[in-house]
N, C-alpha and C positions, 0 to 999 in steps of 0.2 A: 507029228506032225497035226494029227488032231487036234492038238492040245492050240498047238499057234494057228488053225484054222478058227476055232473058237477062239480065242484072243481078238483076232482082226473084226471076225464077227463081230463080238461085243462093242468092239472101240467103236466102229461105224454106226451103232445103233444108239450109243448112249449122247444126250445133247451136247454138243460142244461148249464148255465151259472156259469163258478166258479170264486171266487175273485181271487185279484192279488196271482201270487207266487211271489215267493224269486227272489232276481237280480237278474241277470245273473252270477256273479261272488259270490255268495252264493256256499255252499259245496254244492257240488253232491249228496252226499248221504240225503241231505235234500234237496233238490230242486225234487229228485225224491218219496220220499217218504210224501211229501206233496202233488203231483201231483194224488200218487194214495189214497189218505184219501179223496182227496175232490172228486175225479171222483166216488168215491164210496157212499158217502154223495150226490152229485150230480145225481147216479143213479136210477130211481124211482121202479126200481127190481132187487138194486145190483146185477148188476149183471155183471159189470165194468170187462176184460180181460186185463192185463198188459203184451204184447207183447216182450216177451224178448230175446232176441239171443242169443244163446250158449257160444259166445263168450265176453258176460259182457254188449254189445249195446242193447238199448229199442227205442222205439218208445218213443217222449216223443210233448207237443205244444209247438209250437216256441215260441223263447225269442224274437226273430227279427223279423220284415214282414217289405218287399220292397211294401209297398203301392201304388208305382206308378212314372211316369204316364204312362199313353198309348203311345206307340212310344216316349217316353222319354230316351230308353236305357237300361230299366230294366233286357231285357233279359242279354247284355253286363257287368251290375254290377252284378248282380248272378255270372255269369262264372269266371266272374276276381275276386270276393271275394271267389269263391271254390279254388282259390289256396288256398288259408290256409287251413292248416292241423284241426285246428277248428272251424270251419267250415262244418254245417251239413245242405246240401242244397235239398229240395222239388225237384223235377223233374217236376212237369208240374204245372201249374199255379190251385190252389185251387178250388177257387171261394166258400168260407166256409162263408163269412158274405156279400156276393151281392148277391146271389144264393138263393131264398124262400128255393128251394126244398133242398139245401145243407144244410143249416142253420137247420132246422128243423130236420136234424139228431141228432146236439146234438153235443160233444166234442169228445167222443168217434169216433165218424166218421170223423172225425178232427185229431185228435191224426196218426188213421191209415193211413191217405194220408201222413202222415211227412215219412223219409227217419229214419231208424236205427242211432242212433247215440249213441258214448260212452261218456260216464258223466262229462269229460272235454270239450265237445263240443256245440258247439251252432248252435238249428236249427234253419234256416232261409227257410221263403216260400214268394215268389213274386204272388201278384194278381194285377199287374194296376188299373185294374177294381176300386180298393178299392179307390184310390186316389178323387173318383168324385161322388162315392154313398152316397148319405146322410146318410143312414140307418147304415152307417160302423165304421164309428170312436165311437159312444157307445157301440158297439156291442165287439169290440177287446178294449173296456177303460173296459166295466163288463166281459171280460175273464182274462185282466191283465192289468191294472192299474198302472203298473213300465213298460210297452213295451216299448223297443226301436225299433222306425219307421223309414227306411230310404227312401228316397222322390227324385226321381232322374228328375230332368227337361233341357229342350231344351228351346232355344228360340222360344214362342209361333207360330209363325208365320211359323217355319219350323216346328213345330211339326204337323202343321194344312194338311201341304201340305206330310208330313210321313203316317198320320192319312189318307190319301184319297189314298194315294197310295196304302196301304195294301191291304184297301179295293177293289180297282179295281183290284189289280194283284188275287187277290183271286175267281173272279171273268172270270178274263182272262183264269183261270187254270182249269175251271169248264165250261170255254166257255161260257160262257154269257155275253152279254151283258151289260155296265157303264155307265153311264154320262161321261161328261167330265166336269173333277174340277170345269169351268165355271157356269157349270149348277147349283151347288151344290151353288160355291161362292155369285152368284149375280142374284137377284131379283128385278125386278121391276128397275130396273136400279141401283139398289144401293148392297151394300154387304150385303149378308145373316147372319143377326147375331142368323140367327135358327139354324143355321147349325151346329149339333150335333159336328165336329170337332174342331166347335168355341169355344164352351160352353168348351170343356173340356180344353181350352188353357186361359182361365179363372180363373189363378190357384188363386187369392186372395180370388176369391168366396169359392172354395173346401178351402182353408186352414183354413180360419175360422172358420169352422163347426171343422175340426180338434184338433183346438185352445181352444175350450169350452170346450175340456174332454183332452187335454193330454198338458204336458205345451212345449216350443218352445224348451228349453233343450234336450229332449226326441225326439227330430222331427231332424235328419241330415238330410241335404238337399246337394245331389251329384249335381255339376255344366254338365249337360248331353254333351254339346259342350264343356268342357276342356277335358270330359273323352273322347272324339273320338279324340281329338288334341292328348292329351299327358294324358292316363291316370294316371302312376303311382302317381301321387302327390293328386290326388282327391281317388285313393284304399289307401293310408298310410291313408290321412283323416277319411275314415271310418273304418279303424284298431282302430284308437285312440278313435273314437266312440261308438264303441264295447268294449274298453276296450283287443282286442286282444295285445297276445304279433308281433313284428314289426316281420314279415312274409317273405310277398311278397315283392319285390326287383325290382328294373330296367330290373335287366334279362330276368323276366316274359313274359314280351313286345318286341314284333318286329312289324317294318310295312311290313305289306305284300303290296308290290308295285301294283301288281297284282290284289288287292280285294281292294286298297284303304282306309283302316284301319289295327288297332291296329290288331295283333292276339294274341294266348298265348303258355307261351313257359313251360312245367311243365317237369320237372324229366327228360328233355330231350325230350320228347316229343310235338308238335307242336300242333295246331288245329286250327282254326278259328271259326268265329261265322258261322251260316247256311247261306248258299246262300240268304236266304230272306233276309237277314240284308243288309242294306246299297246300297239298289236300289237307284237308280237314279228317285229324284222327275219331273213329269211331267212340262212341259214350261210354266211358267204366266208370261200374258203381266206385265210388268210392273208398268204401270198405277194399275194393282187389287192387285201386292205388296206392293205398298204406302199403300193401301187403307187398306191392311191388319196390315202394320205396326204404319199407324195412328189411327187406333181401337186401337192393344192394347196397346197404350202409357201409357193410364190414367190407367186401368186395372194393366199395368206392375209397374206403379211409385205406386200406392194403396198394389201390393204385396210385393215390397221392404221395403216401410215403415212397415210393417206386422211383418216381417223376419229378419228387419235391418240389410240388406247386399245389395249389387245389384247384378245385372249381365247384362255382356253385351250382350244384346239384340237389334233390333233392338227399 
């Protein structure tokens, strides 16, 4: 009897994982009915509530996730992709699969974080920390083996500097002191390879983990450096990967000379990314940059071999 009660308690506490959903292009009615039935079966108290708006839209599990990478351009990618009328994007980073407190809440909680979308739309969420979190690939796979994943990467050395810059400004806004980047990058006269920002740029290690669960053709890699310089061709590739009709065009982008990067134009309305984007990196000595480039040389080669393509990185 005690064993039975213990098993029942564990069943309730564990996150409710559902099997694969239909592919993105399946009939909307089928997709929604399958989601409804799966959630009812996996809810321990059978208390699933379907959130349906009077206009016919509803909240549903995402069919696409932007999994990373941190400071790779995930916000820019999401904003640009949202120009497409068939995309419904979650505004905030959900951190469902990497934060235990959130994951413990189960899929009903996850759905409640999603935007209301129409049957023809693809729901997208982005959480950059997913790419480097060891537990996440299996958890996403257990939810949906057919998930389409978007990964945006940039030069690993530049990503390290952006990583530091974000944390530095966060401390400055709170009037808190923060060490110089050299104090993080150098230890005993050598490159500090234990610095978390460096580990996040070892793309091949994290990619290997994702490829244990998803085939390469389910993971589209966006070139973050090219997205900054010329966004339209990169977004075209994303449209094709998600099997969206070509709706975004070159006129949706314009270069803002004041900010120094591309902004968006949608139905005559112009908008740019938040002022926190595109911040200047700290000045770093040439010898230290060379150490970074040298360190990432072999890991980059391994990543190129893993994904079957190269990138214009140092």
